[in-house]
N, C-alpha and C positions, 0 to 999 in steps of 0.2 A: 193408245193415245193417237188421236188424229194428227195429221200433218200440221193443221192449223194450231192445235194446242202445243205441239212441239216447237213450232216457229215462235209462238208467243212466249214460251218458256225461255228459248234462246235469246230473244230480244230483251226479256226481263232479266236475263243473266242470273237466274235462280233455278234451283232444282224443280222439276215438275212435281206438283203436290199430289201424291197418290193418296188413296183412302186411308192407309195405315199412318202415313205421315200427318195427314190432316187430323186424325184421331189423337195422335200424340200432342200436336199443337193445341188442340182444343182442351185436352186434359191439363196442359201446362197453364192455360189461361183461366183455370177455375177460380171462382170468386173466393176471396179470403186469402189468397196466396200473394206474397210479395212478388214484385217483378224479378228480383234476384232469385228467389226460389223457383220461379217459372223457368228462368234461364238455366238453372242447374238441372232441372228435370229434363229440359230439352237436350242438353249436352249428354246427360246420362243415357237417354233413350234413343236419340238420333245420331249420336257420334259428333265428330268435328263439324263445326259450322262457322261461316264467316260472320262478321259483325252485322253485315247487311241482312243475312238470312235470319239472324237472331232478332234484329230490330223489327223485321217484318212479321216474324212469328208472334212476338209479344206486343206489337203495336207501339213501339217507342217513337217519339217525335223526331229523334236524331240518332243516327248510328253511333255517334261519338259517346253516347251514354252507355253503350255496352261495356266499354273498357272501364268506365267509372263504376258501374254496378258490379263488375267482376274484380275490382281492385283488391279487395280483401281475399277473395278466393285465389287470385293469382299470387298474392304475397304468401299465403299459407301453402300453396302448392296443390290445392284441390283442382284448380283449372290450370292448364298449360297452353302456351301459344305455340302454334305450329306454322312453319313456312314464313315467307317474307312478304310476298304480295300476291294475293290478299292474305292477311293474317287469319288463321283459323283458330278458333278456341276449341279445346277438347277437355273432357273430364279426365282427371288422372285417377284411373281405377286402381293403380298400384299403391296409392297412398292410403294409409289406415287412419280412420278418424281418431283413434286413441293417440296415434303418433302426432297428429295435427294439434290436439289439445296439449300434449306434453311439450311440443315445440313452442306453442303460444305461451305457456307458463315460463319456459326457459328464456324466451325472448323478453318477456316482461322483467324477469330478474336481471338479465344482462343490461337492458336499457335503464332500469332503475339504478344500476351501479354507475351509469354515466357513459356507457359505451354506445357507439353508433353501429348498428347492424345492417348489413346489406346482403342481398342474395348473390351468391357467386354464379356467374353465367355458366351455362352448360358447356 
């Protein structure tokens, strides 16, 4: 990377885009995928990312939309938040998809019985 590219990346406050990183971003933008599915693929393949990095990768008009798009994944535990400022979103590889489905069924039953369910902070 030339010194000019490095300075531009620092000014832009984002990671320099290497060939492999660009390839993953382009795969995530494939036609026919939802934006949320693209974000999930980015987090699985590239690791933790800030909302700004995600927004730039999938061409969102506002960074605030990242949290809204990941709301369900955050609630089910598929995606976790790391750090305080800036918040980084990361894929939770320890969570089993079968466990997520069982949890969703259990939550529906409890809510149907009239209870309010909140996630306990870590």
